[in-house]
N, C-alpha and C positions, 0 to 999 in steps of 0.2 A: 882738896877744897873742904872748907868747913861751913857750918851753918851760919857762922858770923859773917862770912863773906857774902853768902846769899842774902842775908838781911841787909847788908850794906848796899848791894846791887838793887834790891827792891826799893830801899829808901831813895836811891838815886834814880828810880824809875827805869832802870836798865833791865827790863824784863827778859829780853832774849838771852842776855848773859846769865841772869839768875836761873832761867830755865836750863841752860846748858850745865851750870854748876850742879843743880839738883839732879839732873840725869846722871852726871858723873858720880854723885854721892850714892845714888841708887845702885849703880854698877859696883861701887866700892862696898856697899852693904852686902850685895850678893856674894862678893869675894870673901868678905870677913865673917859671914854668917856662921861658919863652922868653928870659929875660934872660941875658946872657953871664956875669954874676957870680953866677948862681944856684948854690947849694950843695945838691945832691941828698942828700948824706950826712946833712945835718941832719934830713931828713925820713924817713930809712930805717925807723925803728921806730915811726912815728906810728900806723900802723894797728894794730900789735901792742899798743901802750899803750892805744889806744882800745878794742880788743877786751877787754882786761883790765878796763878801767873798766866796760864794758857788763856783763861777767861779775859784777862787784861789785854792779851795779844789778839783777842777775838778769834782764837783757835778753839771753837766749841767742840770739835771732834776730840782733840787731845784732852781738853778740859773734862769732858765726860769720861774718857778712858781712865784718866787718873783719879777721878772721883770714885769710879767703880772699884778701882784697886784699893783706894783708901777705905771704902766701905767693906770690902772683903776682910781687911785687917781689923777694922773698927765697926762692926755691924750695928752697934747701938749708938753711934755718934750722931746726935741730932743735927749738929751743924753741918756735917758732911751730907746727911740725907736731905737737909733743907737746901743746900747748894745744888744737889742733884735734881731735886724737884723743881727748883727755880730755873735751872738750865733746861729741863724738860719742858717747862712752861714757855720759855723763850723760843724753843723749837717746836712749839705747838703739839706736844705729846700729852694731851690733856688727861687721858686715862692713867698714864704712868705718873704724872704729876699728882693727881688725886691719890693714887695708891701710896706714894711716898709721903705725902703730908699725913695720911692716915697712919702709916707705919710709925712716923715720928710720934703721933699722939698716942699710939699704943705703947711706945717706950716711955713717954712723958706726957700725960694727958693735959698738963698745964703749960705746955711749951707755946708761949704766946706767938712767936713768929709763924708757927705752923697753923695755929688757930686762925690768925688773921689772914694768912695767905690762902688757906682753904676757903674762908669766907669770901675773899675777893674772887677766887676761882669760881665758886658757885654763883656768885653775883654776876660774873662775866658771862657765864653760860646759861643764865636765866633760871637757875635753881634758887630762887629767892628765899624759900622757906628753909633750905639747908644753910644758905648764907646767914640768915637771921639767927639760926641755932648757934653757929660758931661765933658770931659777934656777941651773942648773949653770954656764952661761956666766958669769952675774953673779958667782957664788961664785969661779970660777977667776980672774976679773979682780981681785976684791977679797976675798980669803980672810979679811981682818981684819974684814970686816963679817959678824958672826955671824947676823944676821937672814936672810941668804941661806941659810946652812947650816940654820938652824931651819926655814925654809920647805921646804927639801928633805926634811928628816926628817919634817915634818908631813904632807906629801902622799905620802910613800913607803909 
């Protein structure tokens, strides 16, 4: 199986088949890993894609498992960490969610999705001054995005 086949299956919304193909590719990777011509970059986002497929299949347990594998390989991947934090929020793991949004901001202090999601999280749990802080940072970075400004006004 190749990644092209996986992409075709995803485009056809055949997520179960795409998941099976990716699991086969991971098995192949483990088998080929010791070969001198092995290209690790080709497999860099395999676990991330697999986690997103599991999310589409509403298999949150496997989605989390594959995201954690992805993050082991790519510890500074903001998109992977954001997906994990969002999944944790979905399953009401508030402390872990907050920790991962902050980890993202430690990697990239201007990462808007983490800023906004952290502000929403704080707003949702009643930490209005913390929410306001993160909305303000986002607004200062992107003043042309009026949603940030409206959120500031709304919670003030």
